[in-house]
C-alpha positions as a printed NumPy array, in Angstrom:
array([[  4.715,  -7.672,  17.206],
       [  7.735,  -7.131,  15.827],
       [  8.53 ,  -8.974,  12.447],
       [ 11.179, -11.979,  11.929],
       [ 12.718, -10.052,   9.353],
       [ 15.759,  -8.584,   7.593],
       [ 16.525,  -4.936,   9.898],
       [ 15.675,  -1.615,   7.345],
       [ 20.058,  -1.235,   7.562],
       [ 19.983,  -4.756,   5.714],
       [ 17.649,  -3.878,   3.326],
       [ 18.733,  -0.752,   2.761],
       [ 22.209,  -1.697,   1.273],
       [ 20.097,  -4.692,  -0.943],
       [ 18.453,  -2.543,  -2.093],
       [ 21.281,   0.145,  -2.765],
       [ 22.88 ,  -2.785,  -4.527],
       [ 20.2  ,  -3.655,  -6.405],
       [ 19.89 ,   0.155,  -7.857],
       [ 23.544,  -0.056,  -8.251],
       [ 23.505,  -2.961, -10.53 ],
       [ 20.852,  -1.466, -12.807],
       [ 22.528,   1.787, -13.206],
       [ 25.959,  -0.709, -14.156],
       [ 24.025,  -2.395, -16.605],
       [ 23.351,   0.716, -18.811],
       [ 20.295,   2.121, -15.546],
       [ 17.052,   0.804, -17.805],
       [ 15.767,  -1.887, -17.497],
       [ 15.326,  -3.274, -21.074],
       [ 19.05 ,  -2.499, -20.695],
       [ 19.394,  -4.501, -17.936],
       [ 17.259,  -7.536, -18.902],
       [ 17.318,  -7.509, -23.021],
       [ 18.81 , -11.317, -22.736],
       [ 16.128, -12.545, -20.769],
       [ 13.232, -11.408, -23.876],
       [ 11.881, -14.493, -24.825],
       [ 13.433, -16.906, -23.351],
       [ 12.779, -16.829, -19.822],
       [  9.267, -15.127, -20.291],
       [  7.337, -13.951, -16.275],
       [  3.216, -14.422, -16.529],
       [  1.181, -12.648, -14.525],
       [ -2.004, -12.368, -13.14 ],
       [ -3.467,  -8.467, -12.458],
       [ -6.396,  -8.425,  -9.857],
       [ -7.35 ,  -5.266,  -9.61 ],
       [ -7.749,  -3.564, -12.77 ],
       [ -8.052,   0.355, -11.566],
       [ -6.28 ,   3.16 , -12.004],
       [ -3.177,   1.791, -10.018],
       [ -3.669,  -1.48 , -11.266],
       [ -3.663,  -0.332, -14.859],
       [ -0.516,   1.461, -13.851],
       [  0.983,  -1.182, -11.456],
       [  0.836,  -4.031, -14.467],
       [  1.972,  -0.868, -17.616],
       [  5.231,  -0.473, -14.827],
       [  5.953,  -4.154, -14.608],
       [  5.853,  -4.69 , -18.601],
       [  8.417,  -1.174, -18.386],
       [ 10.737,  -3.618, -16.182],
       [ 11.247,  -6.456, -17.878],
       [ 10.614,  -7.303, -21.954],
       [ 10.356, -10.545, -20.757],
       [  6.75 , -10.257, -18.897],
       [  3.817, -10.53 , -20.603],
       [  0.075, -10.27 , -18.882],
       [ -1.849, -13.177, -19.362],
       [ -5.201, -12.626, -17.07 ],
       [ -6.843,  -9.791, -15.718],
       [ -9.273,  -9.547, -12.38 ],
       [-12.076,  -7.331, -10.967],
       [-15.02 ,  -6.612,  -9.985],
       [-16.52 ,  -5.249, -13.029],
       [-16.332,  -6.232, -16.108],
       [-15.603,  -2.958, -17.452],
       [-12.319,  -2.354, -15.646],
       [-10.668,  -4.922, -16.938],
       [-12.516,  -3.691, -20.76 ],
       [-10.06 ,  -0.211, -20.499],
       [ -7.804,  -2.209, -19.133],
       [ -7.358,  -4.021, -21.085],
       [ -7.721,  -1.337, -24.135],
       [ -5.055,   0.371, -22.856],
       [ -2.435,  -1.807, -21.871],
       [ -2.869,  -3.844, -25.021],
       [ -2.559,  -0.504, -27.046],
       [  0.949,   0.265, -25.575],
       [  1.899,  -3.181, -24.953],
       [  0.589,  -4.821, -28.115],
       [  1.751,  -8.789, -27.876],
       [  3.351,  -8.597, -24.938],
       [ -1.033,  -8.673, -23.082],
       [ -2.49 , -11.871, -23.439],
       [ -5.351, -11.9  , -22.414],
       [ -8.152, -14.147, -24.285],
       [-12.119, -14.23 , -23.028],
       [-11.266, -17.077, -21.   ],
       [ -8.683, -15.698, -18.738],
       [-10.513, -12.489, -17.622],
       [-12.711, -12.998, -14.497],
       [-15.601, -11.031, -13.155],
       [-16.652, -10.652,  -9.411],
       [-15.651, -10.438,  -5.805],
       [-14.266, -14.272,  -5.946],
       [-12.251, -13.588,  -9.257],
       [ -8.967, -13.332,  -7.645],
       [ -9.711, -17.115,  -7.318],
       [ -9.282, -18.152, -10.459],
       [ -6.373, -15.305, -11.708],
       [ -4.236, -17.039,  -8.737],
       [ -4.418, -20.224, -10.692],
       [ -4.081, -19.166, -14.246],
       [ -0.819, -20.302, -15.753],
       [  1.745, -17.301, -13.883],
       [  4.729, -17.521, -11.608],
       [  3.427, -13.273, -10.238],
       [  0.294, -11.818,  -9.128],
       [ -0.57 ,  -7.984,  -9.425],
       [ -2.571,  -7.299,  -6.192],
       [ -4.204,  -3.992,  -6.457],
       [ -7.72 ,  -4.338,  -6.023],
       [ -8.953,  -1.884,  -2.642],
       [ -7.251,  -2.436,   0.246],
       [-10.037,  -3.988,   3.018],
       [ -9.424,  -7.1  ,   0.63 ],
       [ -5.886,  -7.107,   0.579],
       [ -4.742,  -9.589,   3.187],
       [ -7.745, -12.425,   1.752],
       [ -6.13 , -12.288,  -1.297],
       [ -2.215, -12.643,  -0.133],
       [ -2.872, -15.185,   1.187],
       [ -4.205, -17.113,  -1.231],
       [ -1.522, -15.914,  -3.546],
       [  1.509, -17.293,  -1.63 ],
       [ -0.438, -20.381,  -0.878],
       [ -0.4  , -21.252,  -4.471],
       [  3.105, -20.254,  -4.758],
       [  3.176, -17.035,  -6.382],
       [  5.204, -13.792,  -6.839],
       [  3.569, -11.452,  -5.254],
       [  3.202,  -7.302,  -6.001],
       [  1.012,  -5.62 ,  -4.267],
       [  0.138,  -2.299,  -3.813],
       [ -0.127,  -0.389,   0.044],
       [ -1.571,  -0.38 ,   2.621],
       [ -1.858,  -4.098,   3.198],
       [ -4.383,  -3.863,   5.24 ],
       [ -7.084,  -2.227,   7.44 ],
       [ -7.501,  -3.411,  10.535],
       [ -5.809,  -5.622,  12.766],
       [ -7.902,  -9.152,  11.703],
       [ -5.933,  -8.097,   8.342],
       [ -2.588,  -7.294,  10.242],
       [ -2.422, -10.538,  11.862],
       [ -2.736, -12.202,   8.686],
       [ -0.739, -10.04 ,   6.106],
       [  2.038, -11.313,   9.128],
       [  1.214, -15.435,   8.732],
       [  1.228, -14.83 ,   5.323],
       [  4.588, -13.411,   4.738],
       [  6.107, -16.128,   7.182],
       [  4.821, -18.361,   4.793],
       [  6.141, -16.363,   1.651],
       [  9.223, -16.545,   3.354],
       [  9.293, -20.281,   4.147],
       [  8.705, -21.033,   0.368],
       [ 11.251, -18.73 ,  -0.669],
       [  8.639, -16.388,  -2.558],
       [  9.546, -13.002,  -3.185],
       [  7.278,  -9.666,  -2.445],
       [  7.224,  -6.256,  -2.926],
       [  4.883,  -3.531,  -1.891],
       [  4.021,  -0.536,  -4.042],
       [  6.133,   1.634,  -0.728],
       [  8.372,   2.78 ,  -3.969],
       [ 10.844,   5.062,  -2.039],
       [ 12.401,   1.791,  -1.221],
       [ 12.94 ,   1.979,  -4.792],
       [ 13.891,   6.301,  -5.326],
       [ 17.399,   6.988,  -5.195],
       [ 16.989,  10.207,  -2.992],
       [ 15.937,   7.831,  -0.741],
       [ 18.096,   5.233,  -0.554],
       [ 20.43 ,   7.872,  -0.429],
       [ 18.639,  10.096,   2.769],
       [ 18.166,   6.733,   4.635],
       [ 21.958,   5.451,   4.365],
       [ 23.463,   8.595,   5.9  ],
       [ 21.085,   8.905,   8.807],
       [ 21.656,   5.19 ,   9.491],
       [ 25.256,   5.615,   8.766],
       [ 25.038,   8.601,  11.248],
       [ 25.07 ,  11.608,   9.381],
       [ 23.155,  13.06 ,  11.013],
       [ 23.189,  12.773,  14.889],
       [ 21.13 ,  10.626,  16.659],
       [ 17.849,  11.196,  15.716],
       [ 15.751,  13.618,  18.239],
       [ 12.469,  13.527,  16.773],
       [ 10.326,  12.421,  12.663],
       [  8.265,  15.395,  11.548],
       [  5.498,  13.298,   8.238],
       [  3.539,  14.729,   6.03 ],
       [  0.753,  14.076,   3.767],
       [ -1.892,  17.104,   3.506],
       [ -3.601,  17.951,   0.109],
       [ -6.46 ,  18.361,  -1.706],
       [ -9.123,  16.271,  -2.144],
       [ -9.831,  12.788,  -4.179],
       [-12.004,  11.66 ,  -6.251],
       [-15.4  ,  10.707,  -6.808],
       [-17.22 ,   8.237,  -9.023],
       [-21.046,   9.065,  -8.984],
       [-23.973,   6.733,  -9.021],
       [-24.771,   4.812, -11.326],
       [-28.182,   3.193, -11.329],
       [-28.419,  -0.402, -10.962],
       [-25.373,  -0.277,  -8.789],
       [-26.227,  -2.058,  -5.605],
       [-25.168,  -0.294,  -1.978],
       [-22.314,  -2.604,  -2.263],
       [-21.286,  -1.971,  -5.53 ],
       [-21.613,   1.884,  -5.03 ],
       [-18.879,   1.4  ,  -1.859],
       [-16.497,  -0.637,  -3.708],
       [-16.213,   1.964,  -7.227],
       [-16.272,   4.39 ,  -4.507],
       [-14.14 ,   2.573,  -1.907],
       [-11.35 ,   4.916,  -0.681],
       [-14.468,   7.135,   1.759],
       [-15.561,   4.131,   3.536],
       [-12.975,   3.073,   5.838],
       [-13.366,  -1.34 ,   5.612],
       [-11.817,  -0.609,   2.694],
       [ -9.256,   2.177,   2.665],
       [ -8.669,   2.374,   6.133],
       [ -9.424,   6.186,   6.045],
       [ -6.986,   7.936,   3.846],
       [ -4.061,   7.917,   6.619],
       [ -4.119,   4.171,   5.704],
       [ -4.551,   4.47 ,   1.904],
       [ -2.406,   7.952,   1.401],
       [ -0.517,   8.935,   4.653],
       [  0.93 ,   5.461,   5.329],
       [  4.169,   6.793,   2.46 ],
       [  5.084,   9.186,   5.308],
       [  4.66 ,   6.579,   7.842],
       [  6.571,   4.273,   5.86 ],
       [  9.662,   6.471,   5.861],
       [  9.781,   6.969,  10.021],
       [  9.884,   4.043,  10.967],
       [ 12.602,   3.876,   8.244],
       [ 14.822,   6.213,   8.908],
       [ 14.179,   4.258,  12.59 ],
       [ 15.515,   1.359,  11.438],
       [ 12.308,  -0.776,  11.203],
       [ 10.79 ,   0.35 ,  14.899],
       [  6.917,   0.26 ,  15.212],
       [  5.84 ,   3.226,  17.745],
       [  4.616,   1.617,  20.54 ],
       [  1.714,   4.123,  21.617],
       [  0.083,   7.33 ,  19.407],
       [ -2.188,  10.034,  20.566],
       [ -4.133,  11.691,  18.331],
       [ -7.168,  14.08 ,  16.804],
       [ -8.759,  14.743,  13.503],
       [-12.795,  15.192,  12.267],
       [-14.625,  15.829,   9.531],
       [-14.827,  19.593,   8.83 ],
       [-15.264,  19.538,   5.256],
       [-16.485,  16.454,   3.778],
       [-19.707,  16.755,   3.84 ],
       [-22.843,  15.419,   1.915],
       [-23.613,  11.957,   0.345],
       [-20.646,  11.315,  -1.56 ],
       [-17.931,  11.947,   1.007],
       [-18.395,   8.241,   2.897],
       [-17.099,   8.005,   6.327],
       [-14.18 ,   8.938,   6.982],
       [-12.294,  11.808,   8.411],
       [-10.636,  14.557,   6.671],
       [ -8.25 ,  15.393,   8.729],
       [ -5.7  ,  13.439,  11.852],
       [ -2.98 ,  14.354,  13.784],
       [ -0.779,  12.056,  15.47 ],
       [  2.384,  11.92 ,  17.922],
       [  3.611,   8.569,  17.348],
       [  5.821,   7.374,  20.778],
       [  8.464,   4.537,  20.377],
       [ 10.516,   2.85 ,  23.175],
       [ 12.81 ,   4.892,  23.392],
       [ 11.063,   7.945,  23.585],
       [ 11.366,   9.441,  20.29 ],
       [  8.633,  10.599,  18.977],
       [  7.119,  11.997,  14.978],
       [  4.571,  13.788,  14.474],
       [  2.119,  12.724,  11.428],
       [ -0.248,  15.2  ,   9.686],
       [ -2.391,  14.04 ,   6.988],
       [ -5.298,  16.244,   5.934],
       [ -7.679,  15.619,   2.621],
       [ -9.12 ,  19.365,   1.655],
       [ -9.155,  21.979,  -0.386],
       [ -8.737,  25.849,  -0.326],
       [ -5.526,  24.887,   2.529],
       [ -2.17 ,  24.553,   2.117],
       [ -0.235,  21.581,   0.898],
       [  2.939,  19.328,   2.163],
       [  3.895,  16.296,   1.297],
       [  6.948,  15.424,   2.722],
       [  9.294,  14.062,   6.153],
       [ 11.82 ,  14.934,   7.975],
       [ 14.54 ,  13.329,  10.681],
       [ 15.866,  15.749,  12.81 ],
       [ 19.078,  14.781,  14.399],
       [ 21.574,  16.07 ,  16.965],
       [ 23.931,  16.869,  14.081],
       [ 21.292,  18.204,  11.597],
       [ 17.584,  17.557,   9.674],
       [ 17.357,  15.67 ,   6.794],
       [ 14.247,  16.381,   4.489],
       [ 12.57 ,  14.388,   1.687],
       [ 11.255,  17.327,  -0.126],
       [ 15.718,  19.178,   0.188],
       [ 16.61 ,  15.606,  -1.761],
       [ 16.897,  15.204,  -6.318],
       [ 16.474,  11.805,  -7.694],
       [ 18.897,  10.378,  -9.696],
       [ 16.207,  10.041, -13.191],
       [ 15.222,   6.544, -12.225],
       [ 10.959,   6.04 , -11.927],
       [ 10.521,   3.981,  -8.754],
       [  7.589,   3.049, -10.078],
       [  9.41 ,   0.614, -12.557],
       [ 12.37 ,  -0.119, -10.318],
       [  9.839,  -1.718,  -7.377],
       [  9.187,  -4.139, -10.187],
       [ 12.854,  -4.064, -11.549],
       [ 13.798,  -5.091,  -8.202],
       [ 11.213,  -7.382,  -7.788],
       [ 11.883,  -9.697, -10.912],
       [ 15.624,  -8.98 , -10.316],
       [ 14.811, -11.006,  -6.985],
       [ 12.427, -13.864,  -9.003],
       [ 15.526, -14.607, -11.295],
       [ 18.211, -14.326,  -8.956],
       [ 16.832, -16.382,  -5.871],
       [ 17.531, -13.738,  -3.171],
       [ 15.524, -12.905,  -0.343],
       [ 12.776,  -9.982,  -0.769],
       [  9.809, -10.097,   1.208],
       [  8.448,  -6.332,   1.824],
       [  5.165,  -7.441,   3.368],
       [  7.557,  -7.193,   6.307],
       [  7.92 ,  -3.483,   6.257],
       [  4.917,  -2.519,   4.71 ],
       [  2.774,  -4.553,   7.013],
       [  4.218,  -2.787,   9.919],
       [  4.227,   0.63 ,   8.093],
       [  0.214,  -0.137,   7.599],
       [ -0.057,  -1.085,  11.303],
       [  0.864,   2.178,  12.49 ],
       [ -1.551,   3.788,  10.429],
       [ -3.937,   1.843,  11.914],
       [ -2.924,   2.571,  15.225],
       [ -2.803,   6.479,  14.775],
       [ -6.127,   5.908,  13.472],
       [ -7.775,   4.403,  16.207],
       [ -5.549,   7.222,  18.696],
       [ -7.364,   9.96 ,  16.496],
       [-11.283,   8.617,  16.302],
       [-10.789,   7.976,  19.846],
       [ -8.854,  10.847,  21.844],
       [ -7.605,   8.047,  23.915],
       [ -3.565,   7.133,  23.631],
       [ -4.02 ,   3.817,  22.391],
       [ -1.041,   1.301,  23.079],
       [  0.779,  -0.721,  20.102],
       [ -0.015,  -3.816,  21.716],
       [ -3.629,  -3.145,  22.488],
       [ -4.12 ,  -2.424,  19.361],
       [ -2.692,  -5.469,  17.143],
       [ -4.459,  -8.09 ,  19.603],
       [ -7.647,  -6.323,  20.387],
       [ -8.713,  -4.119,  17.469],
       [-11.961,  -4.456,  15.709],
       [-12.536,  -6.2  ,  12.169],
       [-13.775,  -3.332,  10.086],
       [-14.161,  -5.802,   6.496],
       [-17.623,  -7.828,   6.395],
       [-17.96 , -11.386,   7.19 ],
       [-20.417, -11.887,   4.013],
       [-19.319, -10.192,   0.727],
       [-21.239, -10.764,  -2.26 ],
       [-22.333,  -7.289,  -4.781],
       [-25.912,  -7.713,  -3.295],
       [-25.396,  -8.129,   0.158],
       [-24.43 ,  -5.048,   2.606],
       [-21.599,  -3.422,   3.678],
       [-20.932,  -2.628,   7.647],
       [-22.272,   0.58 ,   7.245],
       [-25.587,   1.947,   4.889],
       [-26.962,   5.4  ,   4.464],
       [-29.054,   6.967,   6.026],
       [-32.215,   8.171,   5.723],
       [-31.507,  11.476,   3.378],
       [-28.312,   9.171,   1.48 ],
       [-25.826,  10.153,   4.378],
       [-23.072,   8.652,   6.067],
       [-22.015,  11.49 ,   8.685],
       [-23.9  ,   9.068,  11.298],
       [-21.133,   6.126,  11.206],
       [-18.664,   9.027,  11.561],
       [-16.262,   8.239,  14.459],
       [-16.749,  11.205,  16.97 ],
       [-13.389,  11.561,  19.465],
       [-13.803,  11.31 ,  22.99 ],
       [-17.172,   8.916,  22.443],
       [-15.731,   6.796,  19.563],
       [-14.829,   2.546,  21.648],
       [-12.027,   1.508,  20.141],
       [-11.964,  -1.861,  21.445],
       [-15.312,  -4.333,  21.979]])
């Protein structure tokens, strides 16, 4: 599935102009848009009030003095309370969320979207993203959504349908793949696409890092609540860390390839150190070889493991040289704020901006890689998109069973895929 959208080269040009415009106007969001304060208010609902949701809300407030947070939604009251305390303490009256606009529960996104808001921040666990994105766009709201954008092929197909609807409605969409708003990446992609390193021969992308957070199980939690609070180690919620984290690096590789997606992937992975009751059922390492239609290959590694080397970078090898992200320097812009600056600028100007297309393709590429590592087979893009299994449950409630349950010993290891045994298609 190739999206009918602006090419990455065109997007790069537009993004570069946006950043350049901000610099000419004083370099900061406040300087660029100070005239809007109090006269052109942008009312925002935040759905998903954990660390990234609260962080994205703060970035949005930093991006434009006319932004106000007016609604909060989360599955759990304590996360709304903590986000509200942090945001109110930092931004004061620009956070105006009375009790009646604090929505709790797995369906809380619906009343939040229906509130009198212009823009919705989607930062709940990724497994919830496609229906929440669809609801926001159907309601005519502009969207900032965190990556990844889905965890399975049905979610990807839904996402792409929503992208089309967003374009039809003229809505603006930005995805939390913030490297698209980061100066060293914008400049690097400009040079790559202008031919500075020649023809691309192969690419290498990495997110090899350490273990990630775990929230201990609390008395009174249902199994569903435990998994949602520890969404990063359950495939139906995170897509595995190849999707949730490594999608950043995969996305840079696809950006360098001017928006192409791979036609197939093969790989390997497993669970070497991810053991114990709190480790869910995802892998702790993946290595994938993605192949594009012209034969170019992208070599991908990701790992969440203690005591080993780390590497978070991207390299593009060309016939005339090599571009490596770690060799570049930024000009000081904060991409986590800049992505909101660019979104709000598009809302104000009406310029076309929908990052859901490249965000969706990059997420599906990560899913393709996961299917290859889980199975140990060569997986083709078309098969993955058309026949990939659903990971998210049909019934979603805090007292319902999630797709995977612990065994008698409280472990989820039995549900971890075994290469050579896992069947990628029903």
